[in-house]
C-alpha positions, 0 to 999 in steps of 0.5 A, spaced: 307 145 480 311 138 480 314 137 473 318 131 474 319 126 480 324 120 480 326 115 485 331 109 486 333 105 492 327 106 496 323 100 498 321 096 492 324 101 487 331 098 486 332 102 479 330 109 477 322 109 476 320 116 474 313 120 473 314 125 468 308 130 468 310 134 462 309 128 457 303 131 455 300 129 448 295 133 444 289 130 446 283 135 445 278 132 450 278 132 458 283 138 458 281 139 465 286 134 466 292 138 464 294 145 467 300 149 465 302 144 460 303 139 465 299 133 467 294 135 473 290 129 474 293 122 474 291 115 476 296 109 477 294 102 476 298 096 477 298 089 480 298 088 488 304 089 491 307 092 485 309 099 489 303 104 488 303 105 495 310 106 496 311 110 490 306 115 493 311 115 499 317 116 495 314 122 492 312 125 499 319 123 502 321 131 501 315 133 506 319 130 512 326 134 511 323 141 508 317 142 512 314 141 519 308 138 517 305 131 519 308 124 517 304 118 520 309 114 524 311 107 521 309 109 514 317 109 512 319 103 515 324 098 511 326 105 508 332 102 503 331 097 497 335 091 500 338 089 493 340 096 491 348 097 490 347 103 494 346 105 501 342 110 500 335 112 496 336 117 491 330 122 490 330 127 484 324 133 483 323 138 478 319 144 479 316 149 475 314 156 477 312 160 471 318 160 467 323 158 472 325 151 473 328 148 480 332 141 480 332 138 487 336 132 488 338 129 495 340 122 498 338 119 504 341 113 508 337 107 512 336 112 518 332 117 513 338 122 514 339 127 509 347 125 506 347 129 500 343 135 496 344 138 490 339 144 487 339 147 480 335 153 478 334 155 471 341 151 469 345 154 474 348 150 480 346 153 487 349 148 491 352 141 491 353 138 498 356 132 501 354 131 509 358 125 510 364 129 508 362 136 509 364 138 503 361 141 497 360 147 492 356 153 495 358 159 491 351 159 487 347 159 494 352 164 497 350 169 492 343 169 493 344 169 501 351 172 502 350 175 509 348 168 512 353 164 516 355 158 512 357 153 517 353 147 515 356 142 520 350 144 524 345 144 518 341 138 517 338 141 510 341 147 506 335 148 503 331 149 509 336 153 512 337 158 507 329 159 506 328 160 513 334 165 514 333 169 508 329 175 506 326 173 499 321 175 495 314 171 496 314 170 488 321 167 488 322 160 485 325 158 492 319 161 496 314 158 491 317 151 492 317 151 499 310 153 499 308 148 494 312 142 499 308 145 505 302 144 502 302 137 499 298 132 502 298 124 502 292 120 505 289 113 505 282 112 504 281 107 509 278 107 516 284 111 520 286 118 518 293 117 516 296 122 512 303 126 510 303 133 509 299 140 509 297 140 517 301 139 523 295 135 526 288 134 525 285 134 531 278 137 528 278 130 524 272 128 528 268 135 529 270 139 523 263 139 520 258 141 525 256 147 521 249 146 518 252 147 511 258 143 511 253 137 514 248 138 509 254 137 503 256 131 506 249 128 506 249 130 499 255 126 498 252 120 502 246 120 498 250 119 492 253 113 495 246 110 496 246 112 503 239 115 505 239 117 512 241 124 514 246 126 519 245 130 526 250 133 531 248 131 538 251 133 545 253 128 549 252 128 557 260 130 557 258 136 553 262 133 547 259 134 540 258 127 536 256 126 529 250 121 529 246 118 523 239 121 524 235 115 525 229 114 529 234 111 534 240 116 533 246 111 531 253 114 532 256 115 526 264 112 527 261 106 531 256 104 525 258 107 519 261 102 514 268 102 511 266 105 505 262 110 509 268 112 513 273 112 507 268 117 504 268 121 510 276 121 510 276 124 503 270 129 505 274 131 511 281 133 506 277 136 501 273 141 505 279 142 510 285 142 505 283 148 500 290 150 498 293 143 497 298 144 492 299 136 490 294 131 493 296 123 493 290 119 495 292 112 496 287 106 494 282 112 493 276 108 491 278 101 495 271 101 498 267 105 493 262 103 488 264 104 481 259 110 480 261 113 487 269 113 484 267 116 478 263 122 482 270 123 486 274 123 480 269 129 477 270 132 484 277 132 484 278 134 477 274 141 479 280 142 483 284 146 478 290 149 482 291 142 485 295 136 482 292 130 484 295 123 483 290 117 485 292 109 485 286 104 483 284 097 481 278 100 478 278 099 471 271 102 470 275 109 471 279 107 465 275 111 460 276 117 455 270 120 458 273 121 465 280 122 463 285 121 457 291 116 455 296 120 457 293 121 464 293 114 466 299 110 468 301 103 469 306 101 474 310 095 473 317 093 477 321 097 473 317 103 470 311 107 470 308 108 463 302 112 461 297 108 457 299 113 451 306 110 451 305 103 453 302 101 446 304 103 439 297 104 437 295 111 436 290 112 442 284 116 440 277 119 444 273 113 441 278 107 444 275 103 449 281 103 454 278 098 459 277 093 454 284 094 451 287 094 458 284 088 460 286 084 453 293 086 455 294 092 450 299 095 455 303 090 457 309 091 452 
């Protein structure tokens, strides 16, 4: 699981902003939000244009050079922070797998090219390498993979090179780290299917639910959102199957569905097809949802016990200890990301009205 993430010099983050998943309090309620003593479910709040979307993009930058999974074009335009004194963005990930800890640092320049890497495993430096000078310390990784050719001039990422060319046990921390990254998923609940990670392509986006059981499950979700019309699959004149609302005159789903209904479809697609997802970040997850539907979606996600989930939202109705807990709600400001538990000197308890405290400015300190 991801234990810590830090970013600086990326888009609107001039200075270091971090999310510490290990900062868990001893609340006795909503234990499903915590997994292996790490935050497993979280919601990030913040003003418009403060950087909630950019924080998610920063967190998923690792996918671009460690995996071959999809990165939707143009999401990473204007990569570097224009006020940063450095000509690179600095990333730091800490992964925890059982008792093993992996600290992975890297820098990228304005062209999103990897220019520096460092990897520490259980307090032991495996390597540190500067690609601009082709210099570094690699003794630790050489001990791990002594038979590899270590001519890094032709290698754009040491970690990926080692993993792809070394026989390691499936439960080795490096294997588990790569598997975790390969199974990360970022998507946005808007009209278009924009996503990062998990799949190389999503050609089944429009036709994945043609099985009757899957179709029925989506109908149940639609009814929960207030849509009573059923669904049906029809074969067009060209032989292509298409999803329709099952009305007296069948209506093509993707042409007449509202923004909220299409957003719900996108969520349902990933929920059904990304079963093995390790880390899910849904940007503006409830942008078109009624607050009751948003609560239902959170409830569904909380049942994904093997997946870390981070959501961004403006919906203060979700700020309640009935859904999550104060150490799982975060507020993003210009220079920091703070949990509600750390944003006040008040000792927050289960009976506190978090939404009322938020609206009154309790967490603005």
